[in-house]
MARMIKOL-745222 format. One record per residue (C-alpha): x, y, z; residue in one letter. Coordinates in steps of 0.2 Angstrom, whole numbers, plus 5000, padded with zeros to 4 digits. Layout:
! residues N
XYZA
...
***
This chain:
! residues 734
601561474991M
600061395001A
601261335014A
602061505016A
600361585017A
599861455031G
601461495041R
601061685039A
599261655046V
599961555060S
601261695065V
599861825065V
598761715076R
600161685088F
600561875089L
598761915091A
598661785105L
600161855113C
599362025113V
597761945121L
598861865134A
599662035138G
597962115140L
597461965151L
598961995162A
598662175163A
596862145168G
597562035182V
598762165188L
597662315185F
595762265186P
595262435179A
595962395162V
594562395149G
595162245139A
594762125153A
593062195154G
592862175135L
593261995137V
592061965151A
590662055142N
590861945127R
590661795138A
589061855145G
589661885163E
591061965172T
592561875178V
592261945196E
590561875196A
591261705191M
592561715205S
591161755217S
590161605212E
591561485214L
591761545232T
589961575237N
588961445228V
589061285238P
589161115229P
587660995230P
587760875245L
586760725250V
585360745263T
585260605276T
583660555284V
583760465300T
582560385312D
582260455330S
583760365336A
584860445322S
585060285312A
585060325294P
583560265284I
583760355267A
584760485257T
584060615246L
585160695232Y
585360755215K
587260735214Q
587960585224Y
589460675233R
590360635249V
591460785253P
593260755258A
594460875266A
596260885260P
596960775274E
595560645270E
596160615252I
597660485249S
599260555243E
599260425229A
597560505223M
598260685223K
599860635214W
598960525201A
597860675196L
599360805196I
600460685186S
599160655172V
598260825172E
599460965178D
601260905183K
601761085186R
600261115198F
601361175212Y
602461285201E
601161395192H
599961535199R
598461455191G
598961465172V
600261365163D
600561505150W
601461385137K
600061265138G
598761395137T
599461475121L
599761315113R
597961265116A
597361435110A
598361425094I
597661245091S
595861305095T
596061455083S
596561335069G
594961235070G
595461095082T
595361085100T
596761055113Q
596561055132G
598161105142A
597161185156S
597861175173T
596961095188L
596461265194T
595661305177Q
594861135177Q
594161175194Y
593461335188V
592661245173K
591961095183N
591261205196Y
590261305184L
589661155175I
589261045190N
588761175203V
588361345197V
587461305181H
586661145186R
584761135184A
583961185201K
582261105198S
581360995186D
580661155178G
580861185159K
581561355161I
582861315174D
583461165164Q
583661275148E
584561405158V
585661275166A
586061195149T
586561365141I
587661405156G
588461225154Q
588761255136Q
589661415138R
590761335151A
591161195139R
591361295123E
592961295114Q
593361475111S
594861595115I
593661705125V
593161565136R
594961495139K
595661675143L
594261715154K
594461545163E
596261585165A
596061745173R
594761675186V
596061535189A
597361665193I
596161765205Q
595661595213L
597461565217E
597561725227T
596061665238K
596361475240M
597961375244S
598561235232K
597861105244A
596161185245Q
596161195226I
596661015223L
595360955236A
594061075229G
594360995211Y
594260825218L
592660855227N
591760935212V
592260835197V
591160705189E
591660525188F
590860385178S
589060335183G
588560505188H
589660505204V
590360665210Y
591860695220G
593260575225V
592460535242G
590860465233A
591960385219A
592960295232A
591360225240R
590460185224A
591860115214Y
592860015228F
591860025244G
593260115253T
593660295258T
594660435249A
595960415262K
596160225259E
596260235240L
597760125233T
598960175219V
597960075206A
596260135212Q
596960315212S
597660295194A
595960235188L
594960375196L
596260505190A
596060435172G
594260425172V
593960615174V
594660655157N
593160575149N
591960495162P
590860425148K
592060345136K
593260285151L
591760205161D
592660055168P
590959955167W
590559985149N
592360015142Y
593559915154P
594859895141V
594960085138E
594860115157A
596360005160I
597360085146Q
597060255153R
597460195171R
599160125165N
599460285157L
599260375173V
600460255182L
601760295168D
601460485171R
601760455190M
603360365186V
603960515175E
603460635188N
604460535201R
603060505212K
603060315209L
604360185207A
604360095190P
604259925199A
602759985209D
601960045193A
602159885184E
601459785199K
599959905199A
599659875180K
599359695184T
597959725196E
596159705189P
595059855189L
594259805205G
592659905204V
591059855211A
590159725200P
588759795189G
589059975191G
589460105204P
588660065221K
587660225225K
586260235238P
584560265231A
584360455228A
582560465235N
581360385248C
581560215239V
583160195249G
582160195265A
581560025260G
579759945258P
579459965277E
580060145280N
579760225263G
578060295267F
578760385282F
580160455272C
578960515259Q
577860605272Y
579460685278V
579860755261E
578060805258D
577960895275Y
579560995272L
579061045255L
577361115263K
578361195277S
579261305264G
580861205259M
581161185240S
581461015233Q
583161075226D
583661135244D
583060975251L
584060865239Y
585660965238T
585761055255G
586760915264G
585560915278Y
585360785292T
583560765296I
583260665312R
581460615311T
580160555324T
580060375316L
580160235329D
580760095318Q
580159965331R
578360035331A
578360055312N
578959875310A
577459815322E
576259925312A
576759845296K
576759675303R
574959695309S
574359775293A
575159625283E
574359495296E
572659565291Q
572959595272V
574259515261R
575359645252K
575059565235T
573159565237Q
572459655222P
571759835225N
571759825244V
572659935255A
572759915274N
573560065282T
574060115300L
574560285306S
575260305324L
575560475333I
576260515350R
574960635358P
575460785368G
574960965372K
576561035364Q
576860915349R
576060775340H
577460665334E
577160535320V
578060375325V
577360255312A
576660255294L
576360085288A
575359985275A
575159805270N
575859855253R
577759895251D
578460065247Y
579260055230G
579160065211P
578659885207D
576759875206A
576859695201A
577559655218Q
576259755227G
577259905229Q
576760085227T
577460255230M
575860345234T
575760405252G
574360275257L
574460305276P
574660495275S
573860575260E
571960595257V
572060435248S
570460335254N
569260405242V
567760305248T
567860375266G
568060325284A
566260285287G
565560305305S
567160365312S
566560535307Y
565160525320K
566560585332I
566360765324F
564460765326T
564560715344A
565960845348A
564960985339A
563360935349A
564360945365L
565061115360E
563361175355Q
562661105371R
561361005361K
561860845370A
562960775383G
563760605383I
562460545396A
560960625385S
559760515377T
559660525358I
558260445347P
558960305336T
557460235326P
557760105313Q
557460215299S
557360405297H
556860535283A
557660695286S
556760845279P
558260955282V
559460865271F
558660855255V
559160725241S
558660665224G
557260545221F
557460385232K
556060255232P
555060275248G
555660445253C
554460585255P
554460735243K
554860895253V
554961025239G
554961045220Q
556060915213G
556760875230T
556560725242W
557060695260A
558660615265Y
558160435270C
559260315279L
559160165291S
560260075303N
561259925298Y
560459755299G
558959715310E
558259835323D
559359795337T
559659965343Y
558060015351G
557160175349P
558460275360S
560060265369M
561360375377S
562660465366L
564060365375Q
563160205370Q
562860275352A
564660305350L
565060125355A
563660045344T
563560175330S
561760185325P
561660295309N
559960375312T
560460435329G
561860535322F
560960605307V
559560665319I
560960745331L
561760825315E
560060905311E
559960965329L
561661035329T
561861105312G
562961065297M
564061215300G
564661165317P
564860985313V
565961015297V
566961145306E
567261025320M
568060905308A
569261035303R
569661095320K
570060915327L
571260875314G
570560845296M
571461005289R
572060945272E
570560825271T
569260965272M
570261075261A
570260945247S
568860915235N
567460785239A
567660685223A
569360615225N
570360705239G
571360805226R
571560995225A
569961095221V
569661105202N
568561255198P
568261185181N
567761015187G
566260925180K
565460895197T
565061005212A
566260895222E
567760935211E
567361125211K
567361155230S
568261105246T
567360975257Q
567161115270T
566161215257A
565361055249F
564560985265F
564361155274G
562761245278P
562761325260T
563461175251G
562761085236T
562860905241S
561160805240P
560860735257G
562160835266K
561760735282G
562860595274S
564360685281F
564260605298T
564260435290L
565960475282G
565660465264V
567060585258S
568960555255P
570060545270T
571860545276S
572160405288G
573560505296L
572360655300E
571060535307L
572460475319A
572860655323N
570960675328V
571160545341A
572860625347A
571960795348T
570560715359I
571660625370I
572760775372S
571360875380G
570860965364G
572561025359M
572861005341W
574561005334C
575160965317P
575660785315P
577560815313T
578860695307P
580260805311I
581360795327G
582860905321Q
583660965306I
585461025304T
586361095289D
587961045281R
588961145294D
588061065309G
586961215312R
585161195316P
583861235303K
582161295308V
580661255297I
578961335298T
577661225307E
575961265312A
575761315330P
574761205342C
572961265345E
571761235359Q
570361195347V
568961135360V
568861155378E
569861035388E
568360985398G
567460945381L
568860845375A
569060745391N
567160715391T
567160655373L
568560535377A
567460455391V
566060455378G
567160355366M
567860235380S
566660095377K
566960035360D
568359915364A
567359835379S
565559845374E
565459915356G
565859865338T
567759835341A
567559725356R
567859565347E
569459635339A
570059695356A
569659525364R
570659435351F
572159545354A
572059525373G
571759715375W
571559775393D
571959955393R
570860115395P
570660195378M
569560285366I
568960215350G
567760225335K
567460105320T
566860155303G
566160065288T
565560145272T
564060095261D
564159925253V
565759905263S
566859995251G
568060045265S
568260035284A
569160115298T
569660115316F
570260265325V
570860245343G
572060315357A
572760285373T
573660425383P
575260355376Q
574860325357L
573460375345A
573160295328G
571960255314A
571860095303A
571060105286M
570559975273V
570160035256F
570360015237R
571760125231P
571460085213D
569760085205A
568860125222P
567160125215F
567159955207G
565559905216G
566359755225L
566259725244R
567659665255F
567659495263V
568159465281N
568859375291P
570459315283G
571459405270N
570259545264V
569959535245H
568659615234A
567359485228V
565559465225G
564059555234K
564059455250D
565559525258G
565459585277N
566859705279M
566759815295F
567859935304G
567759825319G
568559685310K
570159705299T
570459895304P
570159865322A
571259705322R
572659795313T
572659935327F
572559815342F
573759695335G
575059835333A
574759945348V
574659805360S
576359745355R
577159925355I
576459965372L
576959795379D
577859825396G
577160005398Q
575960035412P
574060065407P
573660245410L
571860305415P
570860415404L
570360595410P
568760615420G
567260695412P
566760875414D
564960885421P
564561035409R
564660915395F
563760765402E
561960835399R
561260945386A
561061135390G
562361135404R
563461285406R
***
């Protein structure tokens, strides 16, 4: 009785499925039939929309980052996929897949009706059965791996993607019949060769490798065109269940499945029995240890070029590209990286500071000046780029980000000098006072022993020059830029005004630096505990700011980007023309078409005569000033501009300089626990010990700069600096 009842139920189910199949066919022939719309509505989306997604949503591809000579340095991707055209896939691969998955592929029109009904009956009875054609599998895999993949790391996108993938995988009559109709429509739009290649380009293999082109490389170190019979059979077998047939974790199961595929090729008369038996004797032959995929991010650029690659990514994201587009668009990004210059920059940084030296970063950023572009050519550090902190590696953008929390020291005196020239308060030949000590009543501070009180609860800002009184009571501004007396520049800052000085820093190049907060260089936190955290550096140090002793701005006490400091030198040597420090040469999309990104336009931020005169004012540091010993050590003999900087208690130090061919900035600082109260020690490998250190901008940073730039420019003729403009040589001239 029970058996009879079961047979009756099966017959009813079969008849019902036949009716559904008829409605499906009717829907194919007559799109207006309501039944087709009912099926689509139950699935949550229309068949027409699914078909459109398959033809209009491109698969994720690998973005390639190159140096300025188009040599690849890194790959960025979310799915490792190397597309292959139909003619670029071996016949063995095609027939292996067809033989095991859909031997009537060239006979049906997208759906194998017998198999579909058999699978539907099995599914309706509580078990699942495949029997989908390759066209149907193409539809399913495209939805899972392309249309419904997560498009960001955001929770909502991930949840939406998961729901879409679950719907594409669900074992239901509605899903199978909808998938069948889309497959039939697809076969009216694409040739069999296109569908087969499309499937092989979108399907996932073991090890999160997508597409046969990537699988050929990752598994066997070959191309899709050169895949052998045994290799093709293995790959064709893996797609059935990439996880359980993983040849590295389940080699026995992978071999069994490969051999099954070989038998199916024999049955399908696409392989001679003897050749199949020979192929069965071959080992798996896959790469040892797992699929050989390139790194999916800037780690692939290596310890030397990784900082540059990271800056490229950061720059493009700030220019309006999304990370998903960058990592899936299949772009070719030719950068401005000069690998030789970058290698010399890193070599010089490591000569001065060991890469494994605890809590010491020595960075060097180099830019090619110009009136139309400021191309970044090198971003290097003594530390390697990478994830292994124990080996001295870091993935923080040490050379480019606002990462030097303790400041650039007296390098910021450049901004006071430039503002004084612009306000006609001084010229480079003007004499400025440089007393050994000074109490500024303008820049009030908290209590400090020996400082006079200037108001209720406020005291003057007191400071002195470093060391013994070797400066004398006064000197020219040009001499002051070379020898760097603190008091002279605070007095000049009083005369010029904080507003013009702070704004000059922004104009000349410290854009992100001045937009960050003064506590740690991060984004402004309106709920921060301190005034530094609650406002930008521009507001904090400006004329209405809240910083005690705001005159300390000219002494470089706030967080700084080494790259932006290098761009300040590039702006000055380029006649006052600021351009964004760009790492981008050209970007082309997956079809070879140029992609335009939004970059800030160049700006004439100060008069050319002012910039040229300031360059002359900064021309004595390497010959007569604080950097002369470092220049002599490197055998330097070129005209240049330069300025050293050392922060209080030698917490960090910088050197910024430029020739007409190359501008740069070197910085030494503590990237971890920057306020440890320890000084740096020089010469030799810098390290944080004791209170008797003597770290100065004229030592490690200057030697890093001169060591690299002298080798990079070797063989190029020395170029002269521009002449001064008489209007900016003396105060008050117009």
